[in-house]
Structures are given as structure tokens and as C-alpha cells.
N, C-alpha and C positions, 0 to 999 in steps of 0.2 A: 723648780730648785729649792733642798730646804737648807735650812742655817744651820750653822756650825755652832753659836751661841746664841742664850740671852741674852746673856750682858759678857763683859771680857775681864772684869775685874779680879773674878773670884773664880777657883776651881770648880767646875758644873757639872755635878751629874743629873743624867737623865734616867727617867723612872718610868715605867710601863709594867703592867700583869696580861696574864693572857688564864681565861677559864675561869672568870669570875661566872660565866651565865650559864655554866657544866652541871647536868645532874651525877656527875661522876669524875672522881677524880680530884687531885690537888689543885690549890689554885698555885700560878708559878707567877713571879717578879726578877725584875730585871733592872739593874742599875749600870749604866756605862759612862767613863767620863771619855772623851776624845782629846786629843790636844785640840788646845788654840788654832783656830784656822783651817780646821779637819775639813777634808773635801772630798767627799763621795757622791758623784750623779746617781746611783743604781739603787742605792740607801731610800727606802721608801717605808710609808705603813704596811705591817706586815699585812696585813689584811689585803693589800692591793698586790701582792707581790704570789707567782706561784709555790707549791710545796717546793722544790726544785731550786727556784731562785733565793729562796729561804735558807736553805739547806748548804748553799754554796756562798751565800753570803755571812754565816754563820761564823767559819775560821777566819773571812779578814776582819769579821767586826770583833774577834777574841786578838788577834794580830795587831790590828791599829789600835788597837785603845788600847789610853794608858793605863785603866783598870774598869774591869767588870764582877759583875758576878749576879748568877741566878738562884734563889731560893727558892722552897714552894711552903703552904702551910695545907696539912690532912683535911683527907672531908669530915674527919671526927671533930678538929678544932676549928672547921668551918660551922657545922653545926653547933656547938658551943658557944662561938662569940658571933657570929651572922658573917656573909659573906663581905660584907664591906671591910668590917675590921680586919677579917683576916686578908685582906686583899693589900690593905695598909701596913698590915703585920709582917706580909712577904715581904715588901717594897722595903720594910725596916731592916729586915734579915739580910736582904741583899746590900744596903747599905754597910751595915756592920761588917760585914765579909768583904768589902774593897779594898784594898792593898793600898790603895791613896783614901786621903780625907776629903770629904767632899765639901765646900763649905758653901753652894749654894744648890740648890735641886729644882729641875723641874720637871712636872709632874703632868701624866697624861691623865685628863679630866680635871674637871670643876671641883673636886674635894680632895682634902690629904687633912691626915692628923696627923699633926709637925714631929718632925724629927730631930729630938735632942734640939739643938739650940740654932740648928742651922735655917737659916731663911729660904721659903721655897717662894715657886711661883706655878699657881696649875695652869694648864694649858689645854682649854678645849680642842679635840682633832689635833695635840701636840705632835702625835709619832707621823702626821702627813706634813708637819711646820719642821722639827728641828733633826737634827742626824741622830743624837745623842738619844732621844724619846724611840725614834724611829729603829735606830740600832736594838734598842732594851725589848721593845714588841717584837721582834724577830729572835732575840735569844728565850726570853719567856714561852712564846711560841713552840719555838724548836724545841724545846729543853723539854715541856708539857708535853706534845705531841711524841716524843721519844719516849715518855712516859707511859702515858698510854697505848701505843704500841706494844710496848713490853707487857705489859699486864694483861691485853686483851686476849692471849691464850689461856687466859686464865678462864674467859669466861665468853667463848663466841658467841652465843647467841646476841650480844649486847651492841656487836659490830663496832666495838670502840677502833679498830684501825680505821674505818673511812668515817666516824661520824665524832671521835677524839674528846668520846662524854657529852655531846652538845644535846640538847633532846632535839631528835630528829622524831618523825612518826615511828620508823623502826625501832630507835633506842625506846620511846616513850611504851611502845607495845608489848617489848620485851620486858621493861619492867611490872608492867601492868600482869603481864604471863607468868613472869619466871620470881618476881620479887625484885629487892634491892639485896646488892652484895655489898662486900664489905668498905667495897669505893665508891660507893653510892652517898650523897649527903643527903639524910637522913630529911633534912628539913626542906628539902624540896620535893613534894610531895606531889607524885602524879595522881590526880583522884578520881576522875570519872571516864566513862566510856570515847568521850568526845575529845579525850588527852586534852585536856586543860591543865596549863604548868601553874602552878601557886608557887610566887618565892616568898 
């Protein structure tokens, strides 16, 4: 069972991102604040849930959270500031957009660029340990998948409806054959016939 809080003294937001390893599309991040002692036995790391279950949980999260926000950073900005900084920027934007002020942050992963003067704790595999991070992972993933589905019809040869911009064999072959689109990250290069991905 996932935990409701890392600490109980301050208003706590969980943060996570989606799309860091993609060839195409923005990186999305979400921040979620739940009530203290919040409980939901179904919530889990988005990667451990089916697409159907993620989409079922999204409105529940949005209804039951005290505050939530989802923001993104474009492929063009990713190319300018690199994917790591872009991921943290998306998290900062989501925190800016919260209707409540977070007093402590729990971040999925082992690194983070501090947000203002708010204390934070990085938690490796936090999306499988804390409800607010799991919820943030689900929101970031579902909003990003929805975005990729919307742009997929413009460029059907890349099959974004199925791969969501991740570097599958089909996607990488399509980049080699057709070249990149305006939605591709130019600093993520597919360089050789063996489809080796260089980040």
C-alpha cells in the first residue's frame, strides 16, 4: 500500500514527469496535493497500470486532490536547455500553477533543481511509494498521451498513437526514412542503420 505523506507537518506536493525518454513531443510534469491521511488502494505508479486504469483514475485524482496542475515544456525548449533541465522546468511550472502553496515537495527520482525556497525530498521510485507522486505520474502520463494522440494524425507514419513518441523500432525507422518533424527533439539523434539512439 502506498503512503499518504512523507511528513505530516507541512502541505506536501508530489511531483513526477512523463516523456523524458521520448524522441518526439513535449515533456509533461504534474504536481498533486492530497488531503492528509488520503487513502486510495488503487493508485499506483502509472507504469504499473493499464491505459484504461490510468484514464479511470485521472478524474478521481482531479476530484479528490486539494490541488493539482499539469504543465509541459516543448521539444524546442528541450533542445535548448536539455531534457533534464526541461523536466525540472515542467515540474516548476506545475508547482507555480497549483491553487495551494506547497510547503514541502516529494520528487520522483534522485535529482531536482530546488523550487524557490520550498524544501524537497527526492525519492527513487517514489511513484511506487507515495500516493501524491503516483497521482502526479498518472496525470503527467495521461495528459501527455492525450497530446500525442492529438498530433498523431498529422504524421501517421510515426505511429504516435501506439508509441506516444518513445523510440520504438517503428518510430526510429520512420525518423530515418522520413526525417524529423516539428514535434521531434533535434538533440535526440537517431544516427545509424542499427537504430542506435544517442541522447
